[in-house]
Z-matrix of the N, CA and C atoms (Angstrom, degrees):
N
C 1 1.460
C 2 1.526 1 111.91
N 3 1.326 2 117.56 1 -10.02
C 4 1.452 3 119.63 2 -179.68
C 5 1.530 4 110.06 3 -79.26
N 6 1.334 5 117.52 4 148.13
C 7 1.467 6 119.23 5 177.99
C 8 1.525 7 110.33 6 -66.47
N 9 1.329 8 117.60 7 148.77
C 10 1.471 9 119.65 8 -179.96
C 11 1.523 10 110.39 9 -65.67
N 12 1.331 11 117.32 10 147.49
C 13 1.464 12 119.27 11 177.79
C 14 1.517 13 110.72 12 -66.06
N 15 1.325 14 115.69 13 153.93
C 16 1.459 15 121.57 14 -177.70
C 17 1.519 16 112.07 15 -54.17
N 18 1.339 17 117.62 16 -41.43
C 19 1.459 18 120.95 17 -174.24
C 20 1.520 19 112.39 18 -60.42
N 21 1.333 20 117.84 19 -22.37
C 22 1.453 21 119.77 20 179.56
C 23 1.525 22 111.62 21 -71.15
N 24 1.314 23 117.56 22 -18.39
C 25 1.464 24 120.97 23 179.08
C 26 1.527 25 111.71 24 -85.94
N 27 1.321 26 117.08 25 -12.16
C 28 1.464 27 121.97 26 178.31
C 29 1.522 28 107.35 27 -109.56
N 30 1.338 29 119.05 28 123.35
C 31 1.474 30 120.94 29 -175.74
C 32 1.526 31 112.51 30 -51.67
N 33 1.314 32 116.03 31 144.23
C 34 1.465 33 121.13 32 -176.30
C 35 1.521 34 112.54 33 -60.34
N 36 1.343 35 117.46 34 -27.79
C 37 1.464 36 120.12 35 -178.76
C 38 1.526 37 112.51 36 -94.27
N 39 1.327 38 117.44 37 13.52
C 40 1.468 39 120.78 38 -178.36
C 41 1.526 40 110.15 39 -73.50
N 42 1.325 41 115.91 40 144.08
C 43 1.461 42 121.43 41 -177.88
C 44 1.527 43 112.20 42 -63.70
N 45 1.326 44 118.22 43 -22.15
C 46 1.470 45 120.86 44 178.48
C 47 1.524 46 110.65 45 -58.78
N 48 1.327 47 116.96 46 -42.90
C 49 1.466 48 120.26 47 178.94
C 50 1.526 49 110.53 48 -66.03
N 51 1.327 50 116.23 49 -40.52
C 52 1.459 51 120.38 50 -177.68
C 53 1.524 52 110.94 51 -62.98
N 54 1.328 53 116.45 52 -45.50
C 55 1.463 54 119.69 53 -179.18
C 56 1.518 55 110.86 54 -66.58
N 57 1.331 56 117.16 55 -43.08
C 58 1.473 57 119.81 56 179.72
C 59 1.519 58 110.78 57 -58.20
N 60 1.331 59 116.97 58 -48.78
C 61 1.457 60 120.22 59 -176.87
C 62 1.529 61 111.78 60 -70.47
N 63 1.325 62 117.35 61 -35.73
C 64 1.461 63 120.31 62 178.74
C 65 1.518 64 110.69 63 -62.72
N 66 1.332 65 116.96 64 -47.18
C 67 1.468 66 120.49 65 -178.64
C 68 1.522 67 110.57 66 -67.80
N 69 1.321 68 116.39 67 -43.50
C 70 1.466 69 119.87 68 -175.07
C 71 1.518 70 112.52 69 -69.21
N 72 1.315 71 116.54 70 -40.79
C 73 1.462 72 119.22 71 -170.13
C 74 1.521 73 114.75 72 -102.73
N 75 1.334 74 117.81 73 -25.77
C 76 1.463 75 118.96 74 -166.84
C 77 1.519 76 115.75 75 -117.29
N 78 1.328 77 119.04 76 -13.86
C 79 1.461 78 119.75 77 -176.79
C 80 1.525 79 110.96 78 -100.63
N 81 1.316 80 115.12 79 148.91
C 82 1.462 81 121.86 80 179.57
C 83 1.527 82 108.93 81 -85.76
N 84 1.321 83 116.98 82 107.99
C 85 1.463 84 122.27 83 -176.42
C 86 1.522 85 112.91 84 -99.79
N 87 1.321 86 117.20 85 9.84
C 88 1.464 87 119.82 86 -176.54
C 89 1.527 88 112.59 87 -63.57
N 90 1.328 89 117.13 88 -28.32
C 91 1.453 90 119.57 89 178.69
C 92 1.512 91 112.64 90 -62.11
N 93 1.336 92 116.79 91 -27.39
C 94 1.464 93 121.19 92 176.51
C 95 1.519 94 110.55 93 -88.67
N 96 1.322 95 117.07 94 -47.77
C 97 1.457 96 120.40 95 -175.85
C 98 1.529 97 111.75 96 -62.47
N 99 1.323 98 117.35 97 -34.04
C 100 1.463 99 120.17 98 -176.17
C 101 1.522 100 113.13 99 -67.16
N 102 1.325 101 118.03 100 -14.05
C 103 1.469 102 120.10 101 -179.84
C 104 1.521 103 112.14 102 -84.34
N 105 1.327 104 116.91 103 -6.05
C 106 1.462 105 121.17 104 178.68
C 107 1.522 106 109.40 105 -107.10
N 108 1.313 107 115.77 106 139.44
C 109 1.463 108 120.29 107 176.53
C 110 1.521 109 109.12 108 -138.18
N 111 1.313 110 116.48 109 178.30
C 112 1.462 111 120.83 110 -175.91
C 113 1.519 112 112.47 111 -62.55
N 114 1.339 113 117.00 112 -35.26
C 115 1.455 114 119.66 113 -176.31
C 116 1.524 115 111.85 114 -72.54
N 117 1.327 116 116.50 115 -37.10
C 118 1.455 117 119.77 116 -176.68
C 119 1.521 118 112.23 117 -92.21
N 120 1.304 119 117.30 118 -10.94
C 121 1.450 120 120.25 119 178.45
C 122 1.515 121 112.65 120 89.35
N 123 1.317 122 115.23 121 169.57
C 124 1.447 123 121.86 122 -178.12
C 125 1.525 124 110.19 123 -113.07
N 126 1.312 125 114.96 124 165.41
C 127 1.454 126 120.72 125 177.81
C 128 1.531 127 110.87 126 -58.83
N 129 1.365 128 117.62 127 139.91
C 130 1.464 129 119.28 128 173.63
C 131 1.525 130 111.93 129 -69.20
N 132 1.345 131 116.88 130 -19.04
C 133 1.455 132 122.05 131 177.65
C 134 1.530 133 108.71 132 -123.54
N 135 1.328 134 115.94 133 150.86
C 136 1.454 135 119.91 134 -177.93
C 137 1.525 136 110.58 135 -59.06
N 138 1.312 137 116.39 136 141.12
C 139 1.469 138 122.27 137 -177.38
C 140 1.517 139 111.74 138 -58.04
N 141 1.340 140 117.43 139 -35.20
C 142 1.462 141 120.33 140 -179.87
C 143 1.524 142 110.89 141 -65.82
N 144 1.323 143 117.18 142 -38.18
C 145 1.463 144 120.85 143 177.49
C 146 1.518 145 110.50 144 -64.42
N 147 1.333 146 116.09 145 -45.17
C 148 1.458 147 120.65 146 -176.46
C 149 1.535 148 111.88 147 -69.53
N 150 1.315 149 117.45 148 -23.53
C 151 1.471 150 120.75 149 175.63
C 152 1.529 151 110.78 150 -85.81
N 153 1.321 152 117.31 151 -39.76
C 154 1.463 153 120.83 152 -177.69
C 155 1.521 154 111.77 153 -69.19
N 156 1.336 155 117.23 154 -34.38
C 157 1.467 156 120.20 155 -176.27
C 158 1.528 157 112.20 156 -60.66
N 159 1.343 158 120.04 157 -55.02
C 160 1.471 159 117.60 158 178.85
C 161 1.525 160 112.99 159 -67.19
N 162 1.320 161 118.66 160 -34.38
C 163 1.463 162 119.90 161 177.89
C 164 1.521 163 109.82 162 -59.34
N 165 1.322 164 116.90 163 -47.26
C 166 1.462 165 120.05 164 178.77
C 167 1.525 166 110.85 165 -65.66
N 168 1.338 167 115.83 166 -48.07
C 169 1.459 168 119.56 167 -177.35
C 170 1.514 169 112.46 168 -61.21
N 171 1.324 170 117.73 169 -47.57
C 172 1.463 171 120.54 170 -178.52
C 173 1.519 172 110.94 171 -63.38
N 174 1.330 173 116.78 172 -39.12
C 175 1.463 174 119.47 173 -179.83
C 176 1.524 175 111.62 174 -66.59
N 177 1.347 176 116.25 175 -20.58
C 178 1.465 177 121.06 176 178.51
C 179 1.528 178 112.06 177 -99.36
N 180 1.337 179 117.22 178 4.44
C 181 1.453 180 120.42 179 178.62
C 182 1.508 181 114.85 180 86.00
N 183 1.347 182 118.29 181 15.75
C 184 1.467 183 122.28 182 177.37
C 185 1.526 184 107.13 183 -105.50
N 186 1.327 185 117.57 184 106.90
C 187 1.461 186 121.86 185 -173.08
C 188 1.528 187 113.28 186 -106.23
N 189 1.302 188 117.77 187 -32.68
C 190 1.460 189 122.37 188 -176.18
C 191 1.524 190 111.50 189 -65.39
N 192 1.336 191 116.55 190 134.14
C 193 1.469 192 120.10 191 176.85
C 194 1.518 193 110.75 192 -62.74
N 195 1.323 194 117.04 193 -36.29
C 196 1.465 195 120.63 194 178.00
C 197 1.519 196 111.07 195 -64.80
N 198 1.321 197 116.75 196 -43.18
C 199 1.466 198 119.47 197 -179.48
C 200 1.532 199 111.23 198 -71.06
N 201 1.329 200 117.98 199 -31.84
C 202 1.460 201 120.22 200 173.93
C 203 1.527 202 109.91 201 -63.56
N 204 1.336 203 116.57 202 -45.47
C 205 1.464 204 120.36 203 179.22
C 206 1.523 205 110.54 204 -63.31
N 207 1.321 206 116.48 205 -40.77
C 208 1.459 207 120.67 206 179.03
C 209 1.525 208 110.96 207 -64.29
N 210 1.330 209 116.75 208 -40.28
C 211 1.464 210 120.68 209 179.75
C 212 1.522 211 111.52 210 -64.06
N 213 1.341 212 117.34 211 -31.84
C 214 1.468 213 120.48 212 178.27
C 215 1.520 214 111.80 213 -65.04
N 216 1.320 215 117.50 214 -19.45
C 217 1.464 216 122.70 215 179.71
C 218 1.527 217 111.43 216 -97.68
N 219 1.343 218 116.49 217 -30.71
C 220 1.457 219 119.95 218 -168.42
C 221 1.531 220 114.95 219 -110.37
N 222 1.334 221 118.71 220 -22.55
C 223 1.461 222 120.55 221 -172.25
C 224 1.518 223 112.03 222 -113.65
N 225 1.331 224 115.17 223 128.36
C 226 1.462 225 120.20 224 -177.06
C 227 1.524 226 112.60 225 -63.30
N 228 1.334 227 118.13 226 -36.07
C 229 1.463 228 119.21 227 -178.36
C 230 1.525 229 110.54 228 -65.40
N 231 1.334 230 117.52 229 -39.00
C 232 1.465 231 120.03 230 177.18
C 233 1.526 232 110.91 231 -69.37
N 234 1.327 233 117.28 232 -36.83
C 235 1.463 234 120.25 233 177.12
C 236 1.529 235 110.82 234 -62.57
N 237 1.343 236 115.95 235 -34.81
C 238 1.456 237 120.00 236 177.83
C 239 1.524 238 110.85 237 -66.67
N 240 1.329 239 116.87 238 -36.70
C 241 1.457 240 120.91 239 178.83
C 242 1.527 241 111.35 240 -68.19
N 243 1.337 242 116.68 241 -40.63
C 244 1.473 243 120.88 242 -174.07
C 245 1.523 244 113.54 243 -96.68
N 246 1.340 245 117.37 244 3.92
C 247 1.467 246 121.12 245 -177.08
C 248 1.530 247 110.31 246 55.16
N 249 1.332 248 115.43 247 38.39
C 250 1.457 249 124.96 248 176.64
C 251 1.530 250 113.19 249 68.94
N 252 1.305 251 118.13 250 13.25
C 253 1.457 252 120.25 251 170.14
C 254 1.524 253 108.25 252 -74.16
N 255 1.349 254 116.16 253 151.60
C 256 1.464 255 120.68 254 -174.26
C 257 1.527 256 111.52 255 -132.29
N 258 1.323 257 117.98 256 73.24
C 259 1.467 258 118.92 257 175.46
C 260 1.520 259 110.17 258 -64.91
N 261 1.347 260 116.86 259 142.12
C 262 1.460 261 117.97 260 177.84
C 263 1.522 262 110.12 261 -81.64
N 264 1.323 263 116.17 262 170.97
C 265 1.466 264 119.75 263 -171.82
C 266 1.516 265 112.45 264 -66.79
N 267 1.337 266 117.94 265 -29.17
C 268 1.465 267 120.06 266 178.54
C 269 1.530 268 109.90 267 -66.12
N 270 1.343 269 116.34 268 -43.06
C 271 1.461 270 121.01 269 178.90
C 272 1.526 271 111.04 270 -61.74
N 273 1.330 272 116.33 271 -42.14
C 274 1.458 273 120.73 272 -179.70
C 275 1.529 274 110.69 273 -65.09
N 276 1.330 275 117.06 274 -45.99
C 277 1.467 276 120.98 275 -178.42
C 278 1.527 277 111.49 276 -65.78
N 279 1.330 278 116.81 277 -42.63
C 280 1.465 279 120.07 278 -179.84
C 281 1.524 280 111.37 279 -66.69
N 282 1.320 281 116.70 280 -37.65
C 283 1.468 282 120.70 281 178.50
C 284 1.523 283 110.16 282 -62.98
N 285 1.324 284 116.54 283 -44.78
C 286 1.468 285 119.65 284 178.94
C 287 1.527 286 110.60 285 -61.99
N 288 1.332 287 116.69 286 -45.85
C 289 1.463 288 120.05 287 -177.63
C 290 1.531 289 111.27 288 -64.12
N 291 1.327 290 116.35 289 -39.94
C 292 1.464 291 120.17 290 -176.74
C 293 1.525 292 112.12 291 -71.60
N 294 1.329 293 116.47 292 -34.99
C 295 1.468 294 120.02 293 -172.45
C 296 1.522 295 111.93 294 -117.24
N 297 1.334 296 116.92 295 32.26
C 298 1.458 297 120.03 296 -174.10
C 299 1.523 298 112.04 297 -57.01
N 300 1.310 299 117.12 298 -47.55
C 301 1.465 300 120.14 299 -177.95
C 302 1.520 301 111.35 300 -65.90
N 303 1.342 302 116.33 301 -44.94
C 304 1.467 303 119.84 302 -179.87
C 305 1.525 304 111.18 303 -64.29
N 306 1.340 305 116.68 304 -40.42
C 307 1.462 306 119.67 305 178.79
C 308 1.524 307 111.22 306 -64.88
N 309 1.331 308 116.67 307 -37.45
C 310 1.462 309 119.05 308 176.63
C 311 1.511 310 111.24 309 -58.75
N 312 1.330 311 116.53 310 -42.97
C 313 1.452 312 120.36 311 177.72
C 314 1.512 313 112.42 312 -65.58
N 315 1.335 314 116.73 313 -41.38
C 316 1.462 315 120.90 314 179.02
C 317 1.525 316 111.52 315 -64.01
N 318 1.332 317 115.94 316 -44.36
C 319 1.459 318 119.29 317 -178.92
C 320 1.525 319 110.79 318 -64.58
N 321 1.327 320 116.29 319 -37.07
C 322 1.466 321 119.59 320 177.20
C 323 1.525 322 109.91 321 -64.60
N 324 1.342 323 116.68 322 -42.94
C 325 1.471 324 120.13 323 175.19
C 326 1.522 325 110.53 324 -55.80
N 327 1.334 326 115.25 325 -45.21
C 328 1.462 327 120.36 326 -175.61
C 329 1.522 328 111.33 327 -64.64
N 330 1.340 329 117.45 328 -45.69
C 331 1.461 330 120.05 329 179.94
C 332 1.521 331 111.14 330 -63.53
N 333 1.333 332 116.98 331 -41.78
C 334 1.459 333 120.34 332 178.58
C 335 1.523 334 110.54 333 -64.46
N 336 1.329 335 116.60 334 -40.08
C 337 1.465 336 119.76 335 -178.83
C 338 1.520 337 110.82 336 -67.46
N 339 1.343 338 116.55 337 -39.05
C 340 1.457 339 119.93 338 177.72
C 341 1.525 340 110.62 339 -63.51
N 342 1.334 341 116.47 340 -42.63
C 343 1.460 342 120.18 341 179.33
C 344 1.523 343 110.76 342 -65.98
N 345 1.339 344 116.24 343 -41.18
C 346 1.465 345 120.06 344 179.66
C 347 1.519 346 111.80 345 -64.93
N 348 1.349 347 115.83 346 -28.97
C 349 1.461 348 120.15 347 179.62
C 350 1.523 349 112.31 348 -77.43
N 351 1.349 350 116.49 349 -12.62
C 352 1.462 351 119.81 350 177.96
C 353 1.506 352 114.94 351 104.82
N 354 1.351 353 118.80 352 8.58
C 355 1.456 354 119.98 353 176.65
C 356 1.522 355 109.58 354 -72.58
N 357 1.322 356 115.78 355 138.59
C 358 1.454 357 121.53 356 177.91
C 359 1.526 358 110.51 357 -86.02
N 360 1.341 359 115.98 358 -36.87
C 361 1.453 360 120.92 359 -178.44
C 362 1.519 361 110.22 360 -136.09
N 363 1.331 362 115.88 361 153.31
C 364 1.456 363 122.07 362 168.88
C 365 1.518 364 105.57 363 -131.75
N 366 1.328 365 115.82 364 99.06
C 367 1.454 366 119.29 365 -174.73
C 368 1.508 367 110.46 366 62.52
N 369 1.349 368 116.16 367 -119.77
C 370 1.461 369 121.49 368 -178.68
C 371 1.527 370 112.63 369 -89.09
N 372 1.308 371 117.96 370 0.53
C 373 1.462 372 121.13 371 -174.28
C 374 1.534 373 109.91 372 -98.80
N 375 1.337 374 116.61 373 122.53
C 376 1.462 375 121.30 374 174.17
C 377 1.521 376 107.98 375 -84.11
N 378 1.308 377 116.23 376 102.83
C 379 1.460 378 120.14 377 -172.90
C 380 1.520 379 112.90 378 -69.24
N 381 1.333 380 116.88 379 -30.48
C 382 1.460 381 118.32 380 -176.97
C 383 1.524 382 112.45 381 -93.87
N 384 1.339 383 116.38 382 1.92
C 385 1.455 384 120.04 383 175.95
C 386 1.513 385 114.12 384 76.55
N 387 1.330 386 118.20 385 9.21
C 388 1.461 387 121.32 386 179.63
C 389 1.511 388 109.77 387 -118.89
N 390 1.319 389 115.61 388 174.69
C 391 1.460 390 120.89 389 179.29
C 392 1.523 391 111.32 390 -114.45
N 393 1.315 392 117.49 391 18.84
C 394 1.452 393 120.35 392 179.14
C 395 1.519 394 109.52 393 -69.49
N 396 1.319 395 116.37 394 151.81
C 397 1.449 396 120.51 395 179.35
C 398 1.521 397 110.05 396 -64.74
N 399 1.323 398 114.83 397 150.96
C 400 1.462 399 119.58 398 -176.79
C 401 1.518 400 111.65 399 -62.71
N 402 1.338 401 117.54 400 -26.46
C 403 1.460 402 120.32 401 -178.21
C 404 1.537 403 112.20 402 -99.59
N 405 1.346 404 116.72 403 15.35
C 406 1.461 405 118.65 404 -177.09
C 407 1.519 406 111.73 405 -69.58
N 408 1.320 407 116.09 406 -27.14
C 409 1.457 408 119.37 407 178.63
C 410 1.510 409 108.67 408 -153.20
N 411 1.310 410 116.00 409 166.85
C 412 1.458 411 119.58 410 178.63
C 413 1.533 412 109.62 411 -65.64
N 414 1.362 413 118.09 412 148.10
C 415 1.463 414 120.16 413 178.53
C 416 1.516 415 111.19 414 -54.45
N 417 1.310 416 115.33 415 135.26
C 418 1.455 417 120.00 416 -178.33
C 419 1.516 418 109.07 417 -136.56
N 420 1.311 419 117.10 418 126.24
C 421 1.460 420 120.91 419 -178.87
C 422 1.522 421 109.89 420 -63.55
N 423 1.340 422 115.64 421 141.87
C 424 1.459 423 120.66 422 178.85
C 425 1.520 424 110.00 423 -72.38
N 426 1.326 425 116.41 424 136.59
C 427 1.460 426 120.94 425 179.99
C 428 1.532 427 110.13 426 -70.19
N 429 1.330 428 115.58 427 163.20
C 430 1.460 429 120.57 428 179.97
C 431 1.533 430 110.69 429 -60.95
N 432 1.330 431 115.92 430 -42.18
C 433 1.456 432 119.70 431 -179.35
C 434 1.512 433 112.25 432 -62.30
N 435 1.321 434 116.40 433 -45.89
C 436 1.459 435 120.12 434 178.73
C 437 1.519 436 111.08 435 -67.11
N 438 1.318 437 117.31 436 -33.18
C 439 1.461 438 120.60 437 178.38
C 440 1.523 439 110.39 438 -62.11
N 441 1.326 440 117.21 439 -44.00
C 442 1.464 441 120.62 440 179.28
C 443 1.525 442 110.82 441 -63.02
N 444 1.318 443 115.52 442 -36.13
C 445 1.465 444 119.50 443 177.71
C 446 1.522 445 111.71 444 -69.90
N 447 1.334 446 116.30 445 -36.67
C 448 1.460 447 121.05 446 -176.30
C 449 1.526 448 112.74 447 -78.22
N 450 1.332 449 117.85 448 -23.31
C 451 1.460 450 120.70 449 -173.30
C 452 1.527 451 113.29 450 -56.20
N 453 1.356 452 120.19 451 -45.65
C 454 1.471 453 118.86 452 177.53
C 455 1.533 454 112.64 453 -60.45
N 456 1.334 455 116.01 454 -34.72
C 457 1.465 456 119.33 455 178.38
C 458 1.513 457 110.77 456 -67.08
N 459 1.327 458 117.06 457 -40.76
C 460 1.459 459 120.37 458 176.36
C 461 1.528 460 110.69 459 -62.27
N 462 1.331 461 116.56 460 -43.94
C 463 1.459 462 120.76 461 -179.20
C 464 1.525 463 110.79 462 -62.54
N 465 1.327 464 117.36 463 -39.16
C 466 1.461 465 120.91 464 178.32
C 467 1.520 466 111.11 465 -66.11
N 468 1.333 467 116.94 466 -38.17
C 469 1.461 468 121.01 467 177.44
C 470 1.523 469 110.25 468 -62.90
N 471 1.314 470 117.36 469 -42.46
C 472 1.469 471 121.69 470 179.95
C 473 1.529 472 110.46 471 -65.26
N 474 1.336 473 117.67 472 -40.95
C 475 1.464 474 120.93 473 175.70
C 476 1.521 475 110.45 474 -59.60
N 477 1.309 476 115.98 475 -40.18
C 478 1.468 477 120.70 476 177.40
C 479 1.527 478 110.34 477 -62.72
N 480 1.315 479 117.24 478 -43.37
C 481 1.465 480 120.48 479 177.42
C 482 1.528 481 111.11 480 -55.98
N 483 1.320 482 115.68 481 -50.76
C 484 1.463 483 119.44 482 -176.82
C 485 1.529 484 111.30 483 -63.48
N 486 1.335 485 116.68 484 -39.74
C 487 1.466 486 119.67 485 178.40
C 488 1.521 487 110.81 486 -63.76
N 489 1.335 488 116.36 487 -41.72
C 490 1.462 489 120.36 488 178.36
C 491 1.524 490 111.47 489 -64.55
N 492 1.325 491 116.07 490 -41.70
C 493 1.472 492 120.37 491 -179.46
C 494 1.527 493 110.31 492 -63.95
N 495 1.328 494 116.77 493 -45.34
C 496 1.459 495 120.71 494 -179.50
C 497 1.523 496 110.94 495 -64.01
N 498 1.324 497 117.10 496 -43.76
C 499 1.464 498 120.86 497 179.85
C 500 1.529 499 111.06 498 -64.30
N 501 1.339 500 116.69 499 -41.89
C 502 1.470 501 120.36 500 179.43
C 503 1.520 502 110.93 501 -62.12
N 504 1.332 503 116.76 502 -45.06
C 505 1.464 504 120.03 503 -179.48
C 506 1.520 505 111.62 504 -64.53
N 507 1.327 506 117.29 505 -41.04
C 508 1.462 507 120.48 506 179.15
C 509 1.522 508 111.08 507 -63.89
N 510 1.321 509 116.92 508 -43.30
C 511 1.465 510 120.66 509 179.31
C 512 1.527 511 111.15 510 -62.24
N 513 1.322 512 116.47 511 -43.94
C 514 1.460 513 119.85 512 -177.61
C 515 1.520 514 111.43 513 -72.45
N 516 1.334 515 118.09 514 -33.45
C 517 1.464 516 120.76 515 174.48
C 518 1.521 517 110.43 516 -60.13
N 519 1.335 518 116.43 517 -40.01
C 520 1.462 519 119.92 518 -178.25
C 521 1.523 520 112.17 519 -69.84
N 522 1.330 521 116.62 520 -28.06
C 523 1.470 522 120.73 521 -179.11
C 524 1.527 523 111.53 522 -89.11
N 525 1.343 524 116.72 523 -48.50
C 526 1.460 525 121.66 524 -172.30
C 527 1.526 526 113.44 525 -94.76
N 528 1.337 527 117.07 526 -15.91
C 529 1.460 528 119.49 527 -170.52
C 530 1.515 529 109.07 528 92.26
N 531 1.322 530 116.59 529 149.86
C 532 1.457 531 120.34 530 -172.70
C 533 1.524 532 113.56 531 -66.82
N 534 1.337 533 118.28 532 -20.48
C 535 1.464 534 120.46 533 -175.07
C 536 1.518 535 113.57 534 -109.04
N 537 1.323 536 118.18 535 6.81
C 538 1.458 537 120.74 536 -175.65
C 539 1.514 538 111.32 537 -107.44
N 540 1.329 539 115.59 538 132.00
C 541 1.460 540 122.21 539 173.97
C 542 1.522 541 108.59 540 -75.02
N 543 1.335 542 117.43 541 145.62
C 544 1.457 543 119.36 542 176.50
C 545 1.532 544 109.32 543 -65.37
N 546 1.325 545 115.44 544 144.29
C 547 1.472 546 122.12 545 -179.90
C 548 1.528 547 112.30 546 57.91
N 549 1.335 548 116.79 547 30.20
C 550 1.462 549 119.55 548 -178.92
C 551 1.521 550 109.75 549 -71.32
N 552 1.313 551 116.13 550 128.39
C 553 1.456 552 121.61 551 -177.51
C 554 1.526 553 110.42 552 -91.85
N 555 1.336 554 117.38 553 155.94
C 556 1.466 555 120.09 554 176.54
C 557 1.521 556 111.29 555 -61.23
N 558 1.336 557 116.25 556 157.14
C 559 1.462 558 120.90 557 -175.46
C 560 1.524 559 112.42 558 -60.39
N 561 1.345 560 118.00 559 -32.27
C 562 1.464 561 119.62 560 -175.97
C 563 1.532 562 113.03 561 -66.76
N 564 1.342 563 117.79 562 -19.06
C 565 1.466 564 120.74 563 -178.74
C 566 1.533 565 111.24 564 -63.92
N 567 1.323 566 116.79 565 -28.43
C 568 1.468 567 120.47 566 -178.24
C 569 1.520 568 112.66 567 -75.58
N 570 1.325 569 118.30 568 -13.84
C 571 1.463 570 122.20 569 -177.56
C 572 1.527 571 109.42 570 -102.18
N 573 1.327 572 116.71 571 119.56
C 574 1.461 573 121.16 572 -175.38
C 575 1.520 574 112.15 573 -58.67
N 576 1.342 575 117.16 574 -45.47
C 577 1.454 576 120.42 575 -179.04
C 578 1.526 577 111.31 576 -65.80
N 579 1.327 578 115.77 577 -40.34
C 580 1.469 579 119.43 578 179.38
C 581 1.526 580 110.32 579 -65.85
N 582 1.344 581 117.09 580 -38.61
C 583 1.468 582 120.21 581 177.60
C 584 1.521 583 110.56 582 -61.17
N 585 1.343 584 115.83 583 -46.59
C 586 1.458 585 120.73 584 -178.21
C 587 1.521 586 110.79 585 -61.96
N 588 1.338 587 115.55 586 -43.09
C 589 1.463 588 119.73 587 -179.82
C 590 1.527 589 110.61 588 -62.99
N 591 1.325 590 117.29 589 -41.10
C 592 1.461 591 121.58 590 179.22
C 593 1.520 592 111.03 591 -63.68
N 594 1.327 593 116.77 592 -45.38
C 595 1.456 594 121.08 593 -178.86
C 596 1.520 595 110.24 594 -62.83
N 597 1.332 596 116.55 595 -43.90
C 598 1.462 597 120.20 596 -179.53
C 599 1.521 598 111.40 597 -65.57
N 600 1.352 599 116.37 598 -40.52
C 601 1.457 600 120.16 599 179.30
C 602 1.525 601 111.03 600 -66.27
N 603 1.339 602 116.66 601 -40.89
C 604 1.453 603 120.12 602 178.83
C 605 1.525 604 111.00 603 -65.17
N 606 1.335 605 116.11 604 -39.96
C 607 1.460 606 120.09 605 177.86
C 608 1.517 607 111.01 606 -62.77
N 609 1.341 608 116.17 607 -43.20
C 610 1.462 609 120.20 608 179.18
C 611 1.528 610 110.90 609 -63.61
N 612 1.337 611 116.76 610 -38.72
C 613 1.461 612 120.10 611 179.84
C 614 1.531 613 110.71 612 -65.48
N 615 1.343 614 117.34 613 -40.32
C 616 1.457 615 120.16 614 178.96
C 617 1.527 616 111.16 615 -66.92
N 618 1.333 617 115.83 616 -38.92
C 619 1.463 618 119.38 617 178.29
C 620 1.516 619 110.62 618 -65.92
N 621 1.347 620 117.10 619 -38.56
C 622 1.455 621 120.98 620 177.51
C 623 1.526 622 110.79 621 -64.44
N 624 1.341 623 115.66 622 -38.63
C 625 1.465 624 119.95 623 178.65
C 626 1.523 625 110.33 624 -63.66
N 627 1.342 626 114.94 625 -41.83
C 628 1.459 627 118.97 626 179.26
C 629 1.529 628 111.19 627 -63.07
N 630 1.339 629 118.11 628 -32.87
C 631 1.464 630 122.14 629 179.12
C 632 1.525 631 112.05 630 -82.50
N 633 1.317 632 116.00 631 -12.97
C 634 1.460 633 119.30 632 -176.18
C 635 1.510 634 112.62 633 79.22
N 636 1.339 635 117.12 634 21.84
C 637 1.464 636 121.80 635 -178.79
C 638 1.529 637 108.89 636 -84.98
N 639 1.330 638 117.32 637 87.28
C 640 1.456 639 121.66 638 -174.42
C 641 1.532 640 111.97 639 -66.48
N 642 1.332 641 117.18 640 -35.83
C 643 1.459 642 119.43 641 -179.89
C 644 1.529 643 110.72 642 -64.03
N 645 1.326 644 116.22 643 -44.41
C 646 1.464 645 120.58 644 178.16
C 647 1.533 646 110.25 645 -64.36
N 648 1.345 647 117.37 646 -41.34
C 649 1.464 648 120.67 647 179.46
C 650 1.517 649 111.00 648 -60.88
N 651 1.324 650 117.28 649 -41.93
C 652 1.462 651 121.01 650 -179.42
C 653 1.517 652 110.78 651 -64.58
N 654 1.342 653 116.00 652 -43.73
C 655 1.461 654 119.98 653 -178.27
C 656 1.525 655 110.94 654 -66.66
N 657 1.347 656 117.68 655 -43.01
C 658 1.460 657 120.47 656 -179.54
C 659 1.525 658 110.85 657 -66.57
N 660 1.330 659 116.84 658 -38.98
C 661 1.453 660 119.42 659 178.18
C 662 1.509 661 111.19 660 -63.05
N 663 1.318 662 117.85 661 -39.22
C 664 1.451 663 121.86 662 177.83
C 665 1.523 664 110.99 663 -65.55
N 666 1.320 665 116.59 664 -41.96
C 667 1.469 666 119.75 665 179.62
C 668 1.525 667 111.56 666 -64.44
N 669 1.341 668 117.36 667 -38.29
C 670 1.468 669 120.71 668 179.82
C 671 1.533 670 110.69 669 -66.58
N 672 1.321 671 116.84 670 -39.82
C 673 1.456 672 119.91 671 179.87
C 674 1.522 673 112.28 672 -66.95
N 675 1.321 674 116.21 673 -33.42
C 676 1.461 675 120.84 674 -176.35
C 677 1.526 676 112.54 675 -84.40
N 678 1.312 677 117.76 676 -18.27
C 679 1.471 678 121.60 677 -176.57
C 680 1.512 679 111.04 678 -69.89
């Protein structure tokens, strides 16, 4: 009778699970954790979640902190990565800015580990540097020599991610304001009764307009503005 767990809605072979487990279990996160102490406080969200979220998002072409935060609410694959935690866009942007160097190192570890495990692609990133189909051959771990050759390419890809993320956030700050979430709805939308009242009032105003009832239109418009 219990509802199925979230992970059952995301296929077992989905890259979201791979990234979550790789970051949580296999990467050294001490470079991030060591910057927090008792006096300054700790992250409101686990460090592994905050590292896995941008790694997954950037690899899928989602760079904006606002869109990452939105995906944590709307997309099952992102919910699987964050274990249904929902950091807001300010938290995501500040985390990236504060730990940019450490995250670069972590992401490089992750790409190298994925390539060493035999993955051909990670989202939009061709780990083996070729364009062959993922099923063209059996998974084969990258050799040490090829790994050394691929490392600069991975580092350049990560630099591109960070540049895209920074540019996206700056553009959206200029449009939405630094404190506004994209597509942010008015507070009354969250209240069922307030939503119903708004819809009914708007319907009445449109019907009054169709009848040419200017007095009713003026009164309804005033009520909507004051609500």
